[in-house]
Backbone as JSON, one array per atom type, in Angstrom:
{
  "sequence": "MIELPPSHMHVRPWVLCERGTRWFPALCRFAPELMPDPLTASIIALDARQVRSALIGQTKAVLWWEAPADGVATLCDAVAFVSLVAPQVSQIVVGSRLSRAEQLVLAELRVAATIEHLEQIPQLSRLISAYFATDAGEQSPR",
  "N": [[14.22, -30.74, 13.73], [16.34, -27.9, 12.47], [15.95, -24.11, 13.07], [15.91, -22.15, 10.32], [17.1, -18.69, 10.53], [15.19, -16.21, 10.6], [15.14, -14.65, 6.17], [17.04, -11.31, 5.42], [14.87, -10.49, 4.13], [12.28, -11.55, 4.63], [11.33, -9.66, 6.58], [9.45, -8.07, 8.35], [8.55, -4.85, 9.47], [7.15, -3.73, 12.42], [6.38, -1.06, 14.1], [5.81, 0.14, 17.64], [4.11, 2.06, 19.12], [4.1, 3.5, 22.5], [2.98, 4.77, 25.68], [3.82, 2.56, 28.15], [4.53, -0.48, 29.04], [3.27, -2.04, 27.96], [1.75, -2.91, 25.95], [4.22, -4.09, 24.19], [4.98, -7.02, 24.69], [3.3, -8.51, 23.83], [2.69, -7.66, 21.28], [4.8, -8.95, 20.47], [4.6, -11.95, 21.75], [1.83, -13.02, 19.57], [2.98, -12.0, 17.26], [4.08, -14.24, 15.89], [1.78, -15.75, 15.24], [0.39, -13.83, 13.48], [1.49, -13.57, 11.11], [2.12, -13.85, 7.62], [3.29, -17.21, 6.02], [6.18, -16.73, 3.87], [6.83, -14.81, 6.24], [8.14, -12.75, 8.83], [7.9, -10.46, 11.5], [9.37, -7.9, 12.96], [9.33, -6.37, 15.74], [9.59, -2.95, 17.51], [9.91, -1.3, 19.88], [9.32, 2.63, 19.59], [9.24, 5.88, 20.02], [6.56, 8.49, 19.53], [8.07, 9.8, 17.7], [9.59, 9.4, 16.39], [8.69, 7.61, 14.63], [8.83, 8.53, 12.04], [11.43, 8.54, 10.36], [12.21, 6.26, 10.84], [10.39, 4.57, 9.24], [11.04, 5.15, 6.8], [11.53, 4.5, 3.26], [10.35, 1.85, 4.0], [8.2, -0.45, 2.6], [6.19, -1.88, 3.44], [4.38, -2.28, 6.86], [3.68, -2.5, 9.93], [2.05, 0.08, 12.07], [1.14, 0.8, 14.99], [-0.56, 1.71, 17.32], [-0.81, 4.01, 20.55], [-3.78, 4.37, 22.91], [-4.39, 8.05, 24.3], [-5.77, 8.05, 27.87], [-5.7, 10.26, 27.54], [-7.82, 11.24, 25.78], [-8.15, 12.05, 21.96], [-7.04, 13.47, 20.29], [-3.81, 14.51, 20.23], [-3.27, 12.32, 18.86], [-4.75, 12.12, 16.37], [-3.8, 13.62, 14.57], [-0.89, 13.06, 15.12], [-1.37, 9.91, 13.69], [-3.02, 11.48, 11.1], [-0.33, 12.83, 9.98], [1.22, 10.0, 9.47], [-0.16, 8.69, 7.7], [-0.19, 10.47, 5.66], [2.41, 10.47, 4.95], [3.21, 7.97, 4.29], [0.96, 6.03, 2.88], [0.88, 3.5, 2.42], [1.0, 1.64, 5.38], [-0.47, 0.12, 7.0], [-2.29, 0.41, 10.3], [-2.56, 0.39, 13.85], [-4.66, 0.69, 16.68], [-4.14, 1.05, 20.26], [-5.29, -0.24, 22.77], [-6.61, 2.62, 25.75], [-10.91, 2.78, 25.62], [-12.25, 3.76, 23.15], [-14.68, 6.15, 21.72], [-17.46, 5.56, 19.89], [-17.71, 8.26, 17.92], [-14.86, 8.89, 18.38], [-13.74, 6.18, 17.42], [-14.74, 6.45, 14.92], [-13.5, 8.81, 13.39], [-10.84, 8.26, 13.69], [-10.8, 5.67, 11.75], [-11.46, 7.71, 9.13], [-9.19, 9.03, 9.17], [-7.82, 6.33, 7.97], [-7.02, 4.78, 9.37], [-6.82, 1.1, 10.63], [-7.84, -0.48, 12.59], [-9.19, -0.99, 15.77], [-8.29, -1.7, 19.47], [-9.46, -3.04, 22.39], [-8.21, -4.43, 24.08], [-5.99, -6.66, 25.34], [-6.44, -9.14, 24.38], [-7.39, -8.93, 22.92], [-5.92, -8.63, 19.92], [-5.28, -11.54, 18.6], [-7.86, -11.46, 17.28], [-6.87, -10.54, 14.96], [-5.32, -10.7, 13.25], [-6.82, -12.28, 10.37], [-6.86, -9.44, 8.93], [-4.21, -8.82, 9.4], [-2.85, -11.02, 7.92], [-4.47, -10.4, 5.58], [-3.14, -8.24, 4.67], [-0.66, -8.43, 4.88], [-0.43, -10.36, 1.93], [-0.23, -10.31, -0.28], [2.47, -9.34, -0.22], [3.44, -11.49, 1.02], [2.97, -13.78, -0.76], [5.15, -12.71, -3.04], [7.17, -13.37, -1.89], [7.9, -14.98, -1.7], [9.67, -18.3, -2.04], [9.94, -19.9, -5.43]],
  "CA": [[14.96, -29.89, 13.34], [17.07, -26.95, 12.94], [15.19, -23.4, 12.0], [17.33, -20.88, 9.97], [16.58, -17.32, 11.16], [14.65, -15.92, 8.14], [16.15, -13.66, 5.53], [16.11, -9.87, 5.5], [14.26, -10.07, 2.7], [11.03, -11.86, 4.8], [10.93, -9.52, 7.76], [8.41, -6.75, 8.23], [8.52, -3.99, 10.95], [5.64, -3.77, 13.12], [6.35, -0.2, 15.08], [4.88, 0.13, 18.35], [4.19, 3.7, 19.85], [3.24, 3.24, 23.75], [3.76, 4.85, 26.9], [4.49, 1.61, 28.53], [5.38, -1.72, 28.34], [1.48, -3.24, 28.09], [1.36, -3.3, 24.57], [4.71, -5.18, 23.74], [4.87, -8.06, 25.32], [1.88, -9.12, 23.78], [2.94, -8.2, 20.31], [5.95, -10.9, 20.76], [3.5, -13.3, 21.73], [0.96, -13.02, 18.99], [2.78, -11.81, 16.13], [4.23, -15.9, 15.17], [0.38, -16.45, 14.72], [0.17, -13.32, 13.15], [2.31, -13.43, 10.0], [1.98, -15.06, 7.17], [4.83, -17.16, 6.15], [7.25, -17.13, 5.47], [7.49, -13.45, 6.6], [8.07, -12.39, 10.83], [7.57, -9.52, 12.2], [10.84, -7.83, 13.66], [8.21, -4.83, 16.57], [10.01, -2.07, 17.98], [8.86, 0.13, 20.94], [9.56, 4.36, 19.54], [8.51, 7.38, 20.92], [6.59, 9.26, 18.1], [8.33, 11.72, 17.25], [11.02, 8.27, 15.18], [8.21, 6.71, 13.8], [8.93, 9.11, 10.7], [12.12, 7.94, 10.9], [11.67, 4.21, 10.96], [8.98, 4.03, 8.28], [11.3, 5.41, 5.59], [12.39, 2.86, 2.94], [9.52, 0.37, 4.42], [6.98, -0.94, 1.93], [4.85, -2.56, 4.35], [4.49, -1.85, 8.19], [1.94, -2.25, 10.37], [2.04, 0.57, 13.16], [1.06, 0.26, 16.53], [-0.14, 3.65, 18.38], [-1.43, 2.81, 21.87], [-4.94, 5.66, 22.75], [-4.42, 8.25, 25.12], [-6.45, 8.19, 28.24], [-6.89, 11.81, 27.67], [-8.6, 12.08, 24.62], [-7.16, 11.8, 20.55], [-6.36, 15.65, 19.17], [-2.54, 14.31, 19.52], [-3.26, 10.69, 17.84], [-5.31, 12.09, 15.37], [-2.58, 14.77, 14.27], [0.28, 11.64, 14.68], [-2.0, 9.17, 12.69], [-3.25, 11.5, 9.81], [0.97, 12.8, 9.24], [1.99, 8.83, 8.44], [-1.59, 8.64, 6.29], [0.07, 11.45, 3.97], [3.78, 10.74, 4.22], [3.66, 6.6, 4.32], [-0.24, 5.43, 3.22], [1.21, 1.76, 2.75], [1.14, 1.7, 5.73], [-1.33, -0.3, 8.43], [-2.61, 1.54, 11.34], [-4.05, -0.69, 14.52], [-5.21, 2.07, 17.82], [-5.25, -0.01, 20.99], [-5.65, 0.45, 24.46], [-8.17, 2.95, 26.06], [-11.81, 2.86, 25.37], [-12.88, 5.18, 22.1], [-15.87, 6.94, 22.12], [-17.38, 5.51, 18.96], [-17.0, 9.34, 16.94], [-13.33, 8.83, 17.66], [-13.72, 5.54, 16.49], [-14.98, 7.19, 12.83], [-12.59, 9.88, 13.01], [-9.77, 7.15, 13.3], [-11.18, 5.01, 10.28], [-11.45, 8.72, 8.55], [-7.44, 8.96, 9.09], [-6.78, 4.88, 7.76], [-6.77, 3.77, 10.86], [-7.24, -0.16, 10.28], [-8.12, -1.46, 13.32], [-8.99, -0.63, 17.0], [-8.72, -2.5, 19.59], [-9.07, -2.54, 23.35], [-7.86, -5.37, 24.95], [-4.52, -7.46, 24.5], [-6.07, -10.98, 24.47], [-7.93, -9.17, 20.88], [-4.82, -8.62, 18.85], [-5.01, -12.74, 18.18], [-9.09, -11.45, 16.2], [-6.81, -8.87, 14.01], [-5.34, -12.19, 12.44], [-7.78, -11.93, 9.23], [-6.28, -8.39, 8.93], [-2.66, -8.86, 9.51], [-2.95, -11.64, 7.21], [-4.66, -9.64, 4.24], [-2.61, -6.53, 4.42], [0.76, -9.35, 4.09], [-0.61, -11.08, 1.83], [0.85, -10.02, -1.63], [3.78, -9.31, -0.08], [4.34, -12.89, 1.24], [3.76, -14.52, -2.33], [6.18, -11.67, -3.97], [8.34, -13.23, -1.53], [7.87, -16.24, -1.47], [10.56, -19.42, -3.06], [9.47, -20.99, -6.45]],
  "C": [[15.29, -28.67, 13.51], [16.45, -25.83, 12.17], [15.93, -22.62, 11.81], [16.56, -19.73, 10.47], [16.37, -17.1, 9.82], [15.84, -14.58, 7.95], [15.75, -12.22, 5.74], [14.77, -10.02, 4.85], [12.53, -10.36, 2.98], [10.93, -10.93, 6.39], [10.21, -8.32, 7.22], [8.25, -6.18, 9.36], [7.14, -4.0, 11.05], [6.23, -2.58, 14.2], [5.32, -0.11, 15.66], [5.0, 1.66, 19.48], [2.67, 3.32, 21.49], [3.87, 3.95, 24.54], [4.21, 3.75, 27.85], [5.13, 1.07, 28.7], [4.42, -2.65, 28.24], [1.84, -4.07, 27.44], [2.96, -4.87, 24.2], [5.3, -6.82, 24.06], [3.9, -8.58, 24.38], [1.72, -8.61, 22.61], [4.32, -9.45, 19.53], [5.41, -12.12, 20.53], [2.5, -13.17, 20.27], [1.76, -12.34, 17.14], [3.01, -13.07, 15.16], [3.74, -15.84, 13.75], [-0.32, -15.2, 13.99], [0.38, -13.19, 11.49], [2.61, -14.5, 9.17], [3.12, -16.1, 6.33], [5.15, -17.57, 4.38], [7.5, -15.71, 5.64], [7.75, -13.41, 8.19], [8.33, -10.67, 10.86], [9.0, -8.93, 12.25], [9.98, -6.34, 14.61], [9.89, -4.35, 17.25], [9.12, -1.06, 18.41], [9.69, 1.4, 20.46], [8.9, 4.78, 20.19], [8.08, 7.81, 19.27], [6.46, 9.66, 17.54], [9.82, 10.78, 16.71], [9.88, 7.5, 14.61], [8.27, 7.1, 12.1], [9.74, 8.26, 10.11], [13.21, 6.98, 10.2], [11.0, 4.07, 9.7], [9.66, 4.09, 6.96], [12.3, 4.15, 4.89], [10.75, 1.69, 2.9], [8.62, 0.57, 3.25], [6.01, -1.38, 2.05], [5.48, -2.24, 5.69], [3.32, -1.74, 8.69], [3.24, -0.43, 11.55], [1.22, 0.97, 14.36], [0.49, 1.32, 16.85], [-1.52, 3.19, 19.63], [-2.23, 4.81, 22.5], [-4.48, 6.43, 24.13], [-5.16, 8.3, 25.76], [-7.24, 9.2, 28.32], [-7.59, 12.75, 26.16], [-6.9, 12.1, 23.36], [-6.95, 12.51, 20.3], [-4.79, 14.54, 18.75], [-2.5, 12.97, 18.75], [-3.37, 10.87, 16.38], [-4.12, 12.31, 14.15], [-1.2, 13.38, 13.34], [0.09, 10.75, 13.19], [-2.64, 9.99, 11.28], [-1.1, 12.28, 9.0], [1.18, 11.4, 8.51], [0.97, 8.69, 7.67], [-0.56, 9.23, 5.41], [1.38, 10.89, 3.56], [4.01, 8.72, 3.97], [1.92, 5.47, 3.9], [0.61, 3.74, 2.8], [0.89, 1.18, 3.66], [0.25, 1.51, 7.35], [-0.94, 0.54, 9.78], [-3.23, 0.93, 12.6], [-3.79, 0.97, 15.49], [-5.17, 1.33, 18.72], [-5.04, 1.04, 22.32], [-6.69, 1.66, 24.65], [-9.85, 3.28, 24.84], [-12.13, 4.24, 24.3], [-14.05, 4.57, 22.04], [-16.25, 6.84, 20.32], [-17.21, 6.71, 17.27], [-15.89, 9.17, 16.78], [-12.78, 7.95, 17.42], [-13.74, 5.81, 15.13], [-13.72, 8.09, 12.47], [-11.49, 9.31, 12.19], [-10.24, 6.97, 11.73], [-10.95, 5.69, 9.27], [-10.05, 8.66, 8.04], [-6.26, 7.58, 8.29], [-6.81, 4.64, 8.88], [-7.33, 2.38, 10.48], [-8.24, -0.9, 10.59], [-8.3, -0.58, 15.17], [-9.4, -1.49, 18.0], [-8.2, -2.15, 21.3], [-8.24, -2.91, 24.34], [-6.06, -6.39, 25.08], [-4.3, -8.87, 23.68], [-7.25, -10.33, 23.23], [-6.88, -8.68, 19.7], [-4.73, -9.96, 18.9], [-6.49, -12.48, 16.41], [-8.17, -10.03, 15.19], [-5.82, -9.95, 13.02], [-6.05, -12.58, 10.84], [-6.96, -10.43, 8.23], [-5.24, -8.65, 8.45], [-2.51, -9.8, 8.27], [-3.17, -11.22, 6.13], [-4.02, -8.93, 3.99], [-1.18, -7.89, 3.96], [0.75, -9.78, 3.31], [-0.17, -11.65, 0.81], [2.49, -10.46, -1.78], [3.78, -10.77, 0.07], [4.37, -13.32, -0.04], [4.27, -13.92, -2.88], [7.5, -12.63, -3.65], [9.1, -15.03, -1.56], [8.65, -16.94, -2.77], [9.33, -20.06, -4.35], [9.72, -21.64, -6.8]]
}
């Protein structure tokens, strides 16, 4: 069966801010499993300074932040900023092991989840499906 490319109205951005290239291939691998039909993810890797412009006009998006190994102060500033200017965006922190106190601070700043390992991405299936559920329902053909 021939598959048609997704309609642009079914594409939702996943923005990844990471220092290396560890998480990008994993997100590309798991995104199709995590997105509810008929939606698809468009994954882009950006520098943290580019996030604001990438989220302008987006009604729903997933923002993936890589946690720095040397502390989360700068990350907290970036997360708080996005929470204020784009509260509809779901933010997920990946990477370095975070202390319980750091996880609680990030949760207060509206981070939806924190994961440490690539293999944990599929565990976010229910979270991501629920986040996009109403969006998928509104976009599905009747």
